[in-house]
C-alpha positions as CSV (number, residue, x, y, z in Angstrom):
1,M,0.0,0.0,0.0
2,L,2.8,2.4,0.9
3,T,5.0,1.8,-2.2
4,S,1.8,2.1,-4.4
5,G,0.7,5.3,-2.7
6,L,4.2,6.7,-3.3
7,Q,3.8,5.7,-6.9
8,H,0.7,7.9,-7.0
9,V,2.8,10.8,-5.4
10,A,5.5,10.5,-8.0
11,A,2.9,10.6,-10.8
12,M,1.4,13.9,-9.8
13,Y,4.2,15.7,-8.0
14,A,5.2,17.8,-10.9
15,G,1.6,19.0,-11.4
16,V,1.4,20.0,-7.8
17,V,4.6,22.0,-7.5
18,A,4.4,23.6,-11.0
19,P,1.7,26.2,-10.1
20,P,3.1,27.6,-6.9
21,L,6.5,27.8,-8.5
22,I,5.1,29.8,-11.4
23,V,2.9,32.0,-9.3
24,G,5.6,32.6,-6.6
25,A,8.0,33.5,-9.1
26,A,5.7,36.2,-10.7
27,V,5.0,37.5,-7.3
28,G,8.8,37.8,-6.7
29,L,9.2,35.4,-3.9
30,S,12.8,34.5,-2.6
31,G,14.0,30.9,-2.9
32,T,13.2,30.2,0.8
33,E,9.6,31.5,0.3
34,L,9.1,29.6,-2.9
35,T,10.1,26.4,-1.0
36,F,7.6,27.3,1.6
37,L,4.8,27.9,-1.0
38,T,5.5,24.6,-2.6
39,G,5.6,22.6,0.6
40,A,2.2,24.4,1.5
41,S,0.6,23.1,-1.8
42,L,1.8,19.5,-1.1
43,F,0.5,19.7,2.5
44,T,-3.1,21.0,1.3
45,A,-3.1,18.5,-1.6
46,G,-2.7,15.8,1.0
47,L,-5.5,17.2,3.1
48,A,-7.8,17.4,-0.1
49,T,-6.9,13.8,-0.9
50,F,-7.9,12.7,2.5
51,L,-11.3,14.3,2.2
52,Q,-11.8,12.7,-1.3
53,T,-10.7,9.1,-0.5
54,L,-11.6,8.7,3.0
55,G,-14.6,11.2,3.2
56,I,-16.5,12.9,6.1
57,W,-20.2,12.8,6.2
58,K,-21.3,13.6,2.5
59,I,-18.1,15.0,1.6
60,G,-15.7,12.9,-0.5
61,A,-16.4,10.4,-3.6
62,K,-14.6,7.6,-1.7
63,L,-12.9,6.6,-4.8
64,P,-9.1,6.2,-5.5
65,F,-8.9,9.9,-6.4
66,V,-5.9,12.2,-5.8
67,N,-6.5,15.9,-5.5
68,G,-4.0,18.7,-6.0
69,V,-3.5,22.3,-7.2
70,T,-5.4,22.7,-10.4
71,F,-3.5,24.1,-13.3
72,A,-6.6,26.0,-14.6
73,G,-6.1,28.6,-12.0
74,V,-2.5,29.6,-13.1
75,A,-3.4,32.0,-15.8
76,P,-6.0,34.0,-13.8
77,M,-3.8,34.0,-10.8
78,L,-1.1,35.5,-12.9
79,A,-3.5,38.1,-14.2
80,I,-4.3,39.1,-10.6
81,V,-0.6,39.3,-9.8
82,D,-0.1,41.8,-12.9
83,T,-3.1,43.9,-11.9
84,T,-2.1,44.2,-8.1
85,E,0.0,47.4,-7.6
86,N,1.7,46.2,-4.3
87,K,2.9,42.5,-5.2
88,A,2.9,41.7,-1.4
89,D,-0.8,41.9,-1.5
90,A,-1.2,39.5,-4.6
91,L,-1.0,36.3,-2.7
92,P,-3.6,37.4,0.0
93,V,-6.0,38.7,-2.7
94,I,-5.7,35.4,-4.6
95,F,-6.3,33.5,-1.4
96,G,-9.4,35.4,-0.6
97,A,-10.9,34.9,-4.0
98,I,-10.2,31.1,-3.8
99,I,-11.8,31.0,-0.4
100,V,-15.0,32.6,-1.6
101,A,-15.0,30.5,-4.9
102,G,-14.6,27.4,-2.8
103,L,-17.6,28.1,-0.5
104,L,-19.8,28.9,-3.3
105,G,-18.8,25.8,-5.2
106,F,-19.5,23.8,-2.0
107,A,-23.0,25.3,-1.9
108,A,-23.5,24.6,-5.6
109,A,-22.2,20.8,-5.6
110,P,-25.5,19.1,-5.2
111,F,-27.0,21.0,-8.0
112,F,-24.0,20.7,-10.4
113,S,-24.0,16.8,-9.8
114,R,-27.5,16.6,-11.3
115,L,-25.9,16.9,-14.6
116,V,-24.8,13.2,-14.4
117,R,-27.9,12.2,-16.2
118,F,-26.6,13.7,-19.3
119,F,-23.3,11.7,-19.2
120,P,-24.0,8.3,-21.0
121,P,-21.3,6.3,-22.5
122,V,-21.1,8.3,-25.7
123,V,-20.4,11.3,-23.6
124,T,-18.1,9.9,-20.9
125,G,-16.2,8.0,-23.5
126,S,-15.5,11.1,-25.5
127,V,-14.6,12.9,-22.4
128,I,-12.2,10.3,-20.9
129,T,-10.5,10.0,-24.3
130,L,-10.1,13.7,-24.4
131,I,-8.6,13.8,-20.8
132,G,-5.9,11.3,-22.0
133,V,-5.2,13.0,-25.2
134,S,-5.0,16.4,-23.4
135,L,-2.5,15.2,-20.9
136,L,-0.2,13.4,-23.4
137,P,1.4,16.9,-24.5
138,V,2.4,17.4,-20.7
139,A,4.3,14.1,-21.0
140,F,5.9,15.0,-24.2
141,G,6.9,18.5,-22.9
142,W,8.5,16.7,-19.8
143,A,10.4,14.4,-22.1
144,Q,12.1,17.4,-23.9
145,G,13.6,18.7,-20.8
146,P,13.0,21.1,-17.7
147,N,13.4,24.4,-19.4
148,P,11.8,25.1,-22.9
149,A,14.0,28.3,-23.2
150,A,17.3,26.2,-23.0
151,K,19.4,25.4,-25.9
152,D,19.4,21.7,-25.1
153,Y,15.6,21.5,-24.9
154,G,14.4,18.6,-26.8
155,S,18.1,17.1,-27.1
156,T,18.7,13.5,-27.9
157,T,20.0,13.0,-24.3
158,Y,16.6,14.0,-22.8
159,L,14.6,12.1,-25.3
160,S,16.6,9.0,-24.7
161,L,16.3,9.2,-21.1
162,A,12.4,9.4,-21.7
163,G,12.6,6.5,-24.1
164,I,14.7,4.4,-21.7
165,T,12.2,5.0,-18.9
166,L,9.2,4.1,-21.1
167,V,11.0,0.8,-22.1
168,V,11.8,-0.1,-18.5
169,V,8.1,0.3,-17.5
170,L,6.9,-1.6,-20.5
171,L,9.4,-4.4,-19.8
172,L,8.5,-4.7,-16.1
173,R,4.7,-4.8,-17.1
174,R,5.4,-7.5,-19.7
175,F,7.8,-9.7,-17.9
176,T,7.1,-9.4,-14.2
177,R,4.3,-10.4,-11.9
178,G,2.7,-9.5,-8.7
179,F,4.1,-6.7,-6.6
180,L,6.9,-5.6,-9.1
181,K,4.4,-5.5,-11.9
182,Q,2.2,-3.2,-9.8
183,V,5.0,-0.8,-9.0
184,A,6.4,-0.8,-12.5
185,V,6.0,3.0,-12.9
186,L,7.8,3.8,-9.6
187,V,10.7,1.4,-10.3
188,G,10.8,2.9,-13.8
189,L,11.2,6.4,-12.1
190,V,13.9,5.2,-9.8
191,L,15.9,3.4,-12.6
192,G,15.5,6.4,-15.0
193,T,16.8,8.7,-12.4
194,L,19.8,6.5,-11.6
195,I,20.6,6.3,-15.4
196,A,20.2,10.1,-15.7
197,I,23.1,10.7,-13.0
198,P,26.0,10.2,-15.3
199,F,24.5,12.5,-17.9
200,G,24.4,15.3,-15.4
201,V,20.6,15.8,-15.7
202,T,19.8,14.7,-12.0
203,D,19.9,17.6,-9.6
204,F,20.4,16.8,-5.9
205,S,20.8,20.4,-4.7
206,P,17.1,20.7,-3.6
207,V,17.8,17.8,-1.0
208,Q,20.9,19.5,0.3
209,E,19.2,22.9,0.7
210,A,16.0,21.8,2.3
211,D,15.1,22.0,5.9
212,I,14.2,18.7,7.7
213,V,11.0,20.1,9.4
214,G,8.7,22.9,8.4
215,F,5.2,23.6,8.9
216,P,3.1,25.8,6.6
217,S,2.0,28.3,9.2
218,P,-1.5,29.8,8.5
219,F,-1.8,33.0,6.7
220,H,2.0,33.2,6.1
221,F,1.8,35.7,3.5
222,G,-0.9,37.9,5.1
223,A,-4.7,37.9,6.0
224,P,-6.8,37.1,2.9
225,Q,-8.2,40.0,0.9
226,F,-11.4,40.1,-0.9
227,A,-11.4,41.8,-4.3
228,L,-14.5,41.5,-6.5
229,A,-12.7,41.2,-9.8
230,A,-10.4,38.4,-8.5
231,I,-13.4,36.6,-6.9
232,I,-15.3,36.5,-10.2
233,S,-12.1,35.2,-12.1
234,M,-11.6,32.5,-9.5
235,C,-15.4,31.5,-9.6
236,V,-15.1,31.0,-13.3
237,V,-11.9,28.6,-12.6
238,M,-14.1,26.9,-10.0
239,L,-16.7,26.2,-12.6
240,V,-14.0,24.7,-15.0
241,S,-12.6,22.8,-12.1
242,M,-16.0,21.2,-11.3
243,T,-16.6,20.4,-14.9
244,E,-13.2,18.5,-15.2
245,S,-13.7,16.8,-11.8
246,T,-17.1,15.5,-12.9
247,A,-15.6,14.1,-16.1
248,D,-12.7,12.7,-14.1
249,M,-15.0,11.0,-11.6
250,L,-17.1,9.5,-14.5
251,A,-13.8,8.2,-15.9
252,L,-12.6,6.7,-12.7
253,G,-15.9,5.2,-11.8
254,E,-15.8,3.2,-15.2
255,I,-12.3,2.2,-14.6
256,V,-13.0,0.7,-11.0
257,E,-16.3,-0.7,-12.2
258,R,-18.1,1.5,-9.7
259,P,-20.0,4.1,-12.0
260,A,-20.2,7.5,-10.3
261,D,-23.7,8.5,-9.7
262,E,-25.3,11.7,-8.7
263,K,-24.7,11.2,-5.1
264,T,-21.0,10.1,-5.6
265,I,-20.3,13.1,-7.8
266,A,-22.0,15.6,-5.4
267,A,-19.9,14.3,-2.5
268,G,-16.6,14.4,-4.7
269,L,-17.4,17.9,-5.7
270,R,-17.9,19.0,-2.1
271,A,-14.5,17.5,-1.3
272,D,-12.9,19.4,-4.2
273,T,-14.6,22.8,-3.2
274,L,-14.1,22.3,0.5
275,G,-10.5,21.4,-0.1
276,S,-10.1,24.6,-2.1
277,A,-11.8,26.7,0.6
278,I,-9.4,25.3,3.3
279,S,-6.2,25.4,1.2
280,P,-5.6,29.2,1.4
281,L,-5.6,28.9,5.3
282,F,-2.4,27.1,4.8
283,N,-1.1,29.0,1.9
284,G,-2.3,26.7,-0.7
285,F,-4.3,27.1,-4.0
286,M,-7.5,25.7,-5.5
287,C,-7.5,21.9,-5.5
288,S,-9.1,19.6,-8.1
289,A,-8.9,16.0,-9.2
290,F,-5.8,14.8,-10.9
291,A,-6.4,13.1,-14.1
292,Q,-3.0,11.6,-14.5
293,N,-3.5,9.4,-11.5
294,I,-6.7,7.8,-13.1
295,G,-4.1,6.5,-15.7
296,L,-2.1,4.8,-12.8
297,V,-5.2,3.3,-11.5
298,A,-6.2,2.1,-15.0
299,M,-2.7,0.6,-15.7
300,T,-2.0,-1.1,-12.3
301,R,-5.6,-2.1,-11.7
302,I,-5.0,-1.2,-7.9
303,R,-8.4,0.2,-7.1
304,S,-8.3,0.6,-3.4
305,R,-9.0,4.2,-2.2
306,F,-6.7,3.6,0.9
307,V,-3.7,3.2,-1.5
308,V,-4.5,6.7,-2.6
309,A,-5.0,7.8,1.0
310,A,-1.5,6.6,1.7
311,G,-0.3,8.8,-1.1
312,G,-2.2,11.7,0.7
313,G,-0.3,10.8,3.7
314,F,2.9,11.1,1.9
315,L,1.9,14.5,0.5
316,V,1.1,15.7,4.0
317,L,4.5,14.5,5.3
318,M,6.2,16.2,2.4
319,G,4.5,19.4,3.3
320,L,5.7,19.1,6.8
321,S,9.2,18.0,5.9
322,P,10.7,20.1,2.8
323,V,13.7,17.7,2.7
324,A,11.3,14.8,2.1
325,A,9.4,16.8,-0.5
326,S,12.7,17.4,-2.3
327,L,13.3,13.8,-2.8
328,I,10.7,13.4,-5.5
329,S,11.9,16.6,-7.1
330,V,15.1,15.0,-7.8
331,V,13.4,12.9,-10.6
332,P,14.4,14.6,-13.9
333,R,11.4,16.0,-16.1
334,P,12.5,13.7,-19.1
335,V,12.1,10.6,-16.8
336,L,8.7,11.8,-15.7
337,G,7.8,12.2,-19.4
338,G,8.6,8.7,-20.2
339,A,6.4,7.3,-17.5
340,G,3.7,9.9,-18.4
341,V,3.4,8.5,-21.9
342,V,2.1,5.2,-20.3
343,L,-0.1,6.8,-17.6
344,F,-1.8,9.3,-19.9
345,G,-2.1,7.0,-22.8
346,S,-3.9,4.4,-20.4
347,V,-6.6,7.2,-19.8
348,A,-7.2,7.6,-23.4
349,A,-7.3,3.9,-24.0
350,S,-9.9,3.7,-21.1
351,G,-12.0,6.1,-22.9
352,I,-11.9,4.2,-26.1
353,Q,-13.0,1.1,-24.2
354,T,-16.0,3.0,-23.0
355,L,-16.9,4.2,-26.5
356,V,-17.1,0.7,-27.6
357,K,-20.0,0.4,-25.3
358,A,-21.7,3.6,-26.6
359,G,-23.4,2.3,-29.8
360,L,-21.3,3.8,-32.5
361,E,-23.0,1.9,-35.1
362,K,-25.6,4.8,-34.9
363,D,-24.8,7.8,-36.9
364,N,-25.9,10.3,-34.2
365,N,-23.4,8.9,-31.7
366,V,-20.6,8.9,-34.3
367,L,-21.4,12.7,-34.8
368,I,-21.3,13.4,-31.1
369,V,-18.0,11.7,-30.7
370,A,-16.5,13.3,-33.8
371,V,-17.4,16.7,-33.0
372,S,-16.8,16.7,-29.3
373,L,-13.2,15.2,-29.8
374,A,-12.5,18.0,-32.5
375,V,-13.7,20.8,-30.3
376,G,-11.6,19.3,-27.3
377,I,-8.4,19.0,-29.3
378,I,-8.4,22.6,-30.6
379,P,-6.5,24.0,-27.6
380,I,-3.9,21.3,-28.0
381,T,-3.3,21.7,-31.8
382,K,-3.9,25.4,-31.9
383,P,-3.1,27.0,-28.5
384,D,-3.8,30.5,-29.7
385,F,-7.1,29.5,-31.4
386,Y,-9.2,31.6,-28.9
387,H,-6.7,34.6,-28.6
388,A,-9.3,37.2,-29.7
389,F,-11.8,36.2,-26.9
390,P,-11.9,38.0,-23.6
391,E,-9.5,36.7,-21.0
392,T,-12.3,35.2,-18.8
393,A,-13.7,33.3,-21.7
394,Q,-10.3,32.1,-22.6
395,I,-10.0,30.4,-19.2
396,I,-12.9,28.0,-20.1
397,L,-12.2,27.8,-24.0
398,D,-8.4,26.9,-23.4
399,S,-9.4,23.7,-21.4
400,G,-10.0,21.1,-24.2
401,I,-11.6,18.8,-21.5
402,S,-14.2,21.3,-20.5
403,T,-14.9,22.5,-24.1
404,G,-15.2,19.0,-25.3
405,C,-17.3,17.9,-22.4
406,V,-19.8,20.7,-23.0
407,A,-19.9,19.9,-26.6
408,A,-20.6,16.2,-25.9
409,V,-23.3,16.9,-23.6
410,L,-25.1,19.5,-25.8
411,L,-25.0,17.2,-28.8
412,N,-26.1,14.3,-26.8
413,V,-29.1,16.4,-25.7
414,V,-30.0,17.5,-29.2
415,F,-29.5,14.1,-31.0
416,N,-30.6,11.7,-28.3
417,H,-33.1,13.4,-26.1
418,L,-35.0,16.3,-27.6
419,G,-38.2,15.0,-29.1
420,R,-37.4,11.3,-28.7
421,G,-39.6,10.4,-25.8
422,R,-38.7,7.2,-24.4
423,D,-36.6,6.0,-27.3
424,A,-33.6,7.4,-25.7
425,D,-32.0,4.1,-25.4
426,E,-30.2,4.8,-28.8
427,V,-27.6,6.6,-26.6
428,T,-26.3,3.2,-25.4
429,A,-25.4,0.1,-27.0
430,P,-28.6,-2.3,-27.1
431,M,-29.3,-4.6,-24.1
432,E,-29.0,-8.3,-24.5
433,P,-32.3,-10.0,-24.6
434,G,-33.7,-10.8,-21.1
435,K,-31.3,-8.4,-19.4
436,E,-32.7,-5.8,-17.1
437,I,-31.5,-2.2,-17.2
438,S,-28.3,-1.8,-15.1
439,G,-28.5,0.4,-12.1
440,S,-25.4,2.2,-13.1
441,A,-25.3,6.0,-13.7
442,S,-24.6,5.4,-17.4
443,A,-27.6,3.2,-17.9
444,K,-30.0,5.4,-16.0
445,A,-28.6,8.3,-18.1
446,A,-29.4,6.6,-21.3
447,H,-33.1,6.2,-20.4
448,V,-33.9,9.7,-19.0
449,H,-35.9,11.9,-21.2
């Protein structure tokens, strides 16, 4: 359980630390303060993961779901930094906006979750596929190196390290059994890091410079401030985050064969939003589900939520011990990229498996999949496609998962619900003779007017 939990941490670590590093650098924080902000993000990600996996009352989907800092908030947070005259006030303004957005999202969670009826297999399959496809460029970017501005970015050394890591993971998955097979990604990351040492790619300085113990003291950067423009901006991000989390819960529910119903999604969204509201108290940012860890669940077939809760425990410990947090940061980006190809590709493959059950022999469903995938891939293939739109709109449009999800839902309503009465069963593949309708969310969604 501990090693599998650590594997989840390794898969999502880069995604957790990137936003605080980017925002902290924009604010002008010192190296020590940047380390503090990163540790705070790890600590709050662990708390949010506990909420999601273990649950309290009606809070938490109780699925093997990792929560961490959402990247959707980076652009609007940088905009807040740019528009704040005194940079010392930027983080308090951001934290205040996140607290309000989190509380409003928590109140809206049960209403937002009712959208699950509009997520039959033709929709969920499209969205899950988009999640995987949208994440793959992240892995490719990691494989090219740590700094896009560097001359050696995309060099044969970096790409070779990524390729070696990928091959190691594939060989372990093919020729080993039991425990070693389940932790193939973790072993691949360790071996890839060791292989990278002679090439001078592995940097151990973070370990040498980090403190042994450090607690993210509440309101370290000042009491939260509440600015209307910042609050509106972060509320938009919260809606995007809730949309992506809903799609992620549906994806994970299919993978673990426990389809996420309306109740599960509402509980999961409560965990996301409450975790986001609590995070700023400890100097953390908005939290959301991490799609890359869904790929890890799909590949390893380890479905226990307690394994992911163990990963949350590691995140909390890392937040309390900067030197422990720095150990994961030693893994070179190209090594992470090699492992990411397997993880993120597994998510896309899971989406394709769901689409197989969606009844693609029907023209309507083919159109839904075709258009929603095309809309979702736009931000990946043409990142500047929506540059003429207002900045607030770009926050939503630049998320291929969100736009593809909205397109799939709307098209499904138009083609398979409006004016069809009770023949909405065209949404899903036909049932076998004599079989009753499944109680899963997907089957229920397919037979709702």
